[in-house]
PyMOL commands that place a pseudoatom at each C-alpha (Angstrom):
pseudoatom trace, name=CA, resn=MET, resi=1, chain=A, elem=C, hetatm=0, pos=[0.085, -0.116, 0.157]
pseudoatom trace, name=CA, resn=ASN, resi=2, chain=A, elem=C, hetatm=0, pos=[1.295, 3.274, -0.857]
pseudoatom trace, name=CA, resn=ALA, resi=3, chain=A, elem=C, hetatm=0, pos=[0.267, 6.964, -0.377]
pseudoatom trace, name=CA, resn=THR, resi=4, chain=A, elem=C, hetatm=0, pos=[-0.903, 7.983, -3.758]
pseudoatom trace, name=CA, resn=GLU, resi=5, chain=A, elem=C, hetatm=0, pos=[-3.414, 4.813, -3.323]
pseudoatom trace, name=CA, resn=LEU, resi=6, chain=A, elem=C, hetatm=0, pos=[-4.391, 6.290, -0.017]
pseudoatom trace, name=CA, resn=ARG, resi=7, chain=A, elem=C, hetatm=0, pos=[-4.684, 9.667, -1.387]
pseudoatom trace, name=CA, resn=SER, resi=8, chain=A, elem=C, hetatm=0, pos=[-7.533, 8.532, -3.693]
pseudoatom trace, name=CA, resn=LYS, resi=9, chain=A, elem=C, hetatm=0, pos=[-9.803, 7.336, -1.005]
pseudoatom trace, name=CA, resn=SER, resi=10, chain=A, elem=C, hetatm=0, pos=[-12.015, 9.369, 1.299]
pseudoatom trace, name=CA, resn=VAL, resi=11, chain=A, elem=C, hetatm=0, pos=[-11.501, 9.834, 4.902]
pseudoatom trace, name=CA, resn=GLY, resi=12, chain=A, elem=C, hetatm=0, pos=[-14.386, 7.186, 5.775]
pseudoatom trace, name=CA, resn=GLU, resi=13, chain=A, elem=C, hetatm=0, pos=[-12.468, 4.683, 3.906]
pseudoatom trace, name=CA, resn=LEU, resi=14, chain=A, elem=C, hetatm=0, pos=[-9.210, 5.634, 5.186]
pseudoatom trace, name=CA, resn=ARG, resi=15, chain=A, elem=C, hetatm=0, pos=[-10.738, 5.107, 8.719]
pseudoatom trace, name=CA, resn=LEU, resi=16, chain=A, elem=C, hetatm=0, pos=[-12.020, 1.805, 7.717]
pseudoatom trace, name=CA, resn=GLU, resi=17, chain=A, elem=C, hetatm=0, pos=[-8.567, 0.793, 6.323]
pseudoatom trace, name=CA, resn=LEU, resi=18, chain=A, elem=C, hetatm=0, pos=[-6.899, 2.126, 9.606]
pseudoatom trace, name=CA, resn=GLN, resi=19, chain=A, elem=C, hetatm=0, pos=[-9.506, -0.083, 11.690]
pseudoatom trace, name=CA, resn=ASN, resi=20, chain=A, elem=C, hetatm=0, pos=[-8.495, -3.174, 9.558]
pseudoatom trace, name=CA, resn=LEU, resi=21, chain=A, elem=C, hetatm=0, pos=[-4.754, -2.451, 9.930]
pseudoatom trace, name=CA, resn=LEU, resi=22, chain=A, elem=C, hetatm=0, pos=[-5.193, -1.833, 13.704]
pseudoatom trace, name=CA, resn=ARG, resi=23, chain=A, elem=C, hetatm=0, pos=[-6.622, -5.446, 14.009]
pseudoatom trace, name=CA, resn=GLU, resi=24, chain=A, elem=C, hetatm=0, pos=[-4.063, -7.090, 12.066]
pseudoatom trace, name=CA, resn=LYS, resi=25, chain=A, elem=C, hetatm=0, pos=[-1.402, -5.648, 14.197]
pseudoatom trace, name=CA, resn=PHE, resi=26, chain=A, elem=C, hetatm=0, pos=[-3.116, -6.685, 17.412]
pseudoatom trace, name=CA, resn=ASN, resi=27, chain=A, elem=C, hetatm=0, pos=[-3.440, -10.344, 15.772]
pseudoatom trace, name=CA, resn=LEU, resi=28, chain=A, elem=C, hetatm=0, pos=[0.312, -10.390, 15.121]
pseudoatom trace, name=CA, resn=SER, resi=29, chain=A, elem=C, hetatm=0, pos=[1.258, -9.097, 18.384]
pseudoatom trace, name=CA, resn=MET, resi=30, chain=A, elem=C, hetatm=0, pos=[-0.635, -11.981, 19.840]
pseudoatom trace, name=CA, resn=GLN, resi=31, chain=A, elem=C, hetatm=0, pos=[1.018, -14.470, 17.572]
pseudoatom trace, name=CA, resn=ARG, resi=32, chain=A, elem=C, hetatm=0, pos=[4.282, -12.863, 18.522]
pseudoatom trace, name=CA, resn=GLY, resi=33, chain=A, elem=C, hetatm=0, pos=[3.500, -13.184, 22.313]
pseudoatom trace, name=CA, resn=ILE, resi=34, chain=A, elem=C, hetatm=0, pos=[2.648, -16.874, 21.938]
pseudoatom trace, name=CA, resn=GLY, resi=35, chain=A, elem=C, hetatm=0, pos=[5.681, -17.641, 19.571]
pseudoatom trace, name=CA, resn=GLN, resi=36, chain=A, elem=C, hetatm=0, pos=[3.704, -18.422, 16.520]
pseudoatom trace, name=CA, resn=LEU, resi=37, chain=A, elem=C, hetatm=0, pos=[4.597, -15.598, 14.074]
pseudoatom trace, name=CA, resn=SER, resi=38, chain=A, elem=C, hetatm=0, pos=[5.920, -16.912, 10.944]
pseudoatom trace, name=CA, resn=ARG, resi=39, chain=A, elem=C, hetatm=0, pos=[7.103, -13.682, 9.268]
pseudoatom trace, name=CA, resn=PRO, resi=40, chain=A, elem=C, hetatm=0, pos=[8.381, -10.950, 11.974]
pseudoatom trace, name=CA, resn=ASP, resi=41, chain=A, elem=C, hetatm=0, pos=[8.869, -8.546, 9.141]
pseudoatom trace, name=CA, resn=GLN, resi=42, chain=A, elem=C, hetatm=0, pos=[4.973, -8.225, 8.678]
pseudoatom trace, name=CA, resn=MET, resi=43, chain=A, elem=C, hetatm=0, pos=[4.973, -6.202, 11.989]
pseudoatom trace, name=CA, resn=SER, resi=44, chain=A, elem=C, hetatm=0, pos=[7.116, -3.433, 10.737]
pseudoatom trace, name=CA, resn=LYS, resi=45, chain=A, elem=C, hetatm=0, pos=[5.121, -3.231, 7.506]
pseudoatom trace, name=CA, resn=VAL, resi=46, chain=A, elem=C, hetatm=0, pos=[1.828, -3.048, 9.286]
pseudoatom trace, name=CA, resn=ARG, resi=47, chain=A, elem=C, hetatm=0, pos=[3.011, -0.193, 11.777]
pseudoatom trace, name=CA, resn=LYS, resi=48, chain=A, elem=C, hetatm=0, pos=[4.524, 1.715, 8.797]
pseudoatom trace, name=CA, resn=ASP, resi=49, chain=A, elem=C, hetatm=0, pos=[0.927, 1.304, 6.954]
pseudoatom trace, name=CA, resn=ILE, resi=50, chain=A, elem=C, hetatm=0, pos=[-0.748, 2.681, 9.971]
pseudoatom trace, name=CA, resn=ALA, resi=51, chain=A, elem=C, hetatm=0, pos=[1.572, 5.716, 10.077]
pseudoatom trace, name=CA, resn=ARG, resi=52, chain=A, elem=C, hetatm=0, pos=[0.900, 6.070, 6.130]
pseudoatom trace, name=CA, resn=VAL, resi=53, chain=A, elem=C, hetatm=0, pos=[-2.960, 6.025, 6.742]
pseudoatom trace, name=CA, resn=TYR, resi=54, chain=A, elem=C, hetatm=0, pos=[-2.737, 8.401, 9.607]
pseudoatom trace, name=CA, resn=THR, resi=55, chain=A, elem=C, hetatm=0, pos=[-0.475, 10.766, 7.668]
pseudoatom trace, name=CA, resn=VAL, resi=56, chain=A, elem=C, hetatm=0, pos=[-3.109, 11.021, 4.786]
pseudoatom trace, name=CA, resn=ILE, resi=57, chain=A, elem=C, hetatm=0, pos=[-5.973, 11.070, 7.181]
pseudoatom trace, name=CA, resn=ASN, resi=58, chain=A, elem=C, hetatm=0, pos=[-4.351, 14.236, 8.730]
pseudoatom trace, name=CA, resn=GLU, resi=59, chain=A, elem=C, hetatm=0, pos=[-3.266, 15.770, 5.340]
pseudoatom trace, name=CA, resn=LYS, resi=60, chain=A, elem=C, hetatm=0, pos=[-7.036, 15.601, 4.075]
pseudoatom trace, name=CA, resn=ILE, resi=61, chain=A, elem=C, hetatm=0, pos=[-8.305, 16.987, 7.639]
pseudoatom trace, name=CA, resn=ARG, resi=62, chain=A, elem=C, hetatm=0, pos=[-5.857, 20.043, 7.303]
pseudoatom trace, name=CA, resn=ALA, resi=63, chain=A, elem=C, hetatm=0, pos=[-6.888, 20.275, 3.485]
pseudoatom trace, name=CA, resn=GLY, resi=64, chain=A, elem=C, hetatm=0, pos=[-10.488, 20.543, 4.365]
pseudoatom trace, name=CA, resn=ASP, resi=65, chain=A, elem=C, hetatm=0, pos=[-11.347, 17.394, 2.553]
pseudoatom trace, name=CA, resn=ALA, resi=66, chain=A, elem=C, hetatm=0, pos=[-13.062, 15.787, 5.790]
pseudoatom trace, name=CA, resn=SER, resi=67, chain=A, elem=C, hetatm=0, pos=[-15.876, 13.977, 4.237]
for i in range(1, 67): cmd.bond("trace and resi %d" % i, "trace and resi %d" % (i + 1))
show_as sticks, trace
zoom trace
């Protein structure tokens, strides 16, 4: 997922995407906690995607596109 894909979405869609990413991060952290995380690099990818979504949401809100 890159920033240009995210910028084409509305704030509502971005918040839904954010909710899904936070759920995925929680699931990955639970897997890590019990030692079943098969791909440790997924955790950092999800965290970076979450940061991207937050950034684009803030950009849209500051630009007045908070619809």
